[in-house]
C-alpha positions in Angstrom: 0.0 0.0 0.0 2.8 2.4 0.9 4.6 1.7 -2.4 1.5 2.5 -4.4 1.1 5.8 -2.5 4.8 6.7 -3.2 4.5 5.9 -6.9 1.3 8.0 -7.2 3.0 10.9 -5.3 6.1 10.6 -7.5 3.9 10.9 -10.6 2.2 14.0 -9.2 5.6 15.6 -8.4 6.9 14.8 -11.9 3.8 16.5 -13.5 4.4 19.6 -11.4 8.1 19.7 -12.4 7.3 20.5 -16.0 9.5 23.4 -17.2 7.7 26.7 -17.4 6.3 27.8 -20.8 8.2 30.6 -22.5 5.0 32.7 -22.6 1.2 32.4 -22.5 -0.7 35.2 -24.1 -4.4 35.6 -24.2 -6.5 37.9 -26.4 -10.1 38.5 -25.6 -12.2 39.9 -28.5 -15.8 40.9 -28.8 -16.3 41.5 -32.5 -20.0 40.7 -32.6 -21.6 41.6 -29.3 -25.1 40.8 -30.3 -24.0 37.1 -30.8 -23.1 36.9 -27.1 -19.8 35.3 -28.1 -16.6 36.1 -26.4 -13.6 35.2 -28.7 -10.5 33.9 -27.0 -7.1 33.2 -28.5 -4.2 31.7 -26.5 -0.7 31.8 -27.9 1.7 29.5 -26.1 5.5 29.6 -26.7 7.0 26.3 -25.7 10.5 25.5 -24.6 12.4 22.9 -26.7 11.8 20.1 -24.3 8.0 20.4 -24.6 7.7 20.8 -28.4 6.7 17.1 -28.9 4.5 16.7 -25.8 0.8 17.2 -25.7 -0.4 20.4 -24.0 -3.8 20.4 -22.4 -6.2 23.3 -22.2 -8.9 23.2 -19.6 -11.9 25.2 -18.5 -12.1 25.8 -14.8 -14.8 24.1 -12.8 -14.9 26.8 -10.1 -14.7 30.6 -9.8 -13.0 32.6 -7.1 -15.4 33.5 -4.3 -18.0 30.9 -5.5 -18.0 27.7 -3.5 -19.7 25.4 -6.0 -18.7 23.4 -9.1 -19.9 25.0 -12.4 -20.0 23.6 -15.9 -18.2 26.5 -17.7 -17.2 24.2 -20.5 -20.8 23.9 -21.7 -20.5 27.4 -23.2 -17.3 26.7 -25.1 -17.7 26.6 -28.9 -15.4 25.9 -31.8 -12.2 25.0 -30.0 -9.4 25.0 -32.6 -5.6 24.9 -32.7 -2.9 25.1 -35.3 -1.9 21.5 -34.4 -4.0 18.3 -33.9 -6.7 18.5 -31.2 -8.4 15.8 -29.2 -11.2 16.4 -26.7 -10.1 14.6 -23.6 -13.2 15.1 -21.4 -16.0 17.6 -20.9 -13.6 20.5 -19.9 -10.2 19.5 -21.5 -8.7 19.7 -24.9 -5.3 18.2 -25.8 -3.1 19.7 -28.5 0.0 17.9 -29.9 2.6 20.5 -31.0 4.3 18.0 -33.4 7.7 19.7 -33.0 6.4 23.3 -33.0 7.6 25.7 -30.4 4.6 28.0 -30.7 0.9 27.0 -30.5 -2.2 29.0 -31.1 -5.6 27.8 -29.8 -8.8 29.7 -30.2 -12.4 29.2 -29.1 -15.6 31.1 -28.4 -17.6 31.3 -25.2 -21.3 32.0 -25.2 -22.1 34.6 -22.5 -25.6 35.8 -21.8 -25.9 35.3 -18.0 -25.5 38.3 -15.7 -25.4 36.2 -12.5 -21.9 37.2 -11.4 -20.7 33.6 -11.9 -21.0 33.3 -15.7 -20.5 36.2 -18.2 -22.6 38.4 -20.4 -21.9 40.1 -23.7 -24.4 42.2 -25.6 -24.6 45.4 -27.6 -24.8 47.5 -24.4 -22.0 46.0 -22.3 -19.6 43.2 -21.6 -19.3 41.7 -18.1 -17.0 38.7 -17.8 -15.8 36.5 -15.0 -12.4 35.1 -15.9 -13.2 31.6 -14.6 -16.1 31.3 -17.1 -14.1 32.6 -20.0 -10.4 31.6 -19.9 -9.0 28.2 -20.2 -5.7 27.5 -18.5 -2.8 25.3 -19.6 -2.8 22.2 -17.4 0.4 22.0 -15.3 1.2 25.7 -15.9 -1.1 27.7 -13.7 1.9 29.4 -11.9 3.4 30.5 -15.3 2.9 34.3 -16.0 0.3 35.3 -18.6 -0.4 38.3 -20.6 -4.0 39.5 -21.5 -4.9 41.8 -24.3 -8.5 42.9 -24.6 -9.9 44.1 -27.9 -13.1 45.9 -27.2 -15.9 46.0 -29.8 -15.9 48.9 -32.2 -17.5 52.0 -30.7 
C-alpha cells in the first residue's frame, strides 16, 4: 500500500516539475456583441523540451469566491488549434505540437448570464468572469500570462 502511494506521489511531483512555458498570451475579443460570443485566442510559446509533448487546455470548474462546481465548458464553442486537437473530457482539450515551439488555440464562449458567476456580452455591455471565459494550460497555472482585450468597435 505504501509503495502505491509513493508511486502516485512521484507521478504528481513529476507532473508539477514541467519546465515553465516561455510565454502564455491571451487575447479577448468581442467583435459581434449581439452574438453573445466572447472570442478567445491563446498563444503559447514552448521550450524545446515540450515541443513534442501534448499540451492540455482546460476550462475551470470553479470561480474565485464561489463555493460550488460549475460547468463553464458547456458554453465553449469551436475550439481549434494550429496542431492536432483531441477532446479529452468535458472540460479538457489536448493539443499535440508536433515539433512546433509555438501553438495558437482559439475558441468562443457564449455569454448571456449576468449572474456574477458566468458572463454576459451584448450590444450594451460586456461583463465577464475570468473563470467562465479563460482556459488554463494544465500544469502551468503558476506561469505568468499576458492579456490583451480588444473591445468592440464604438
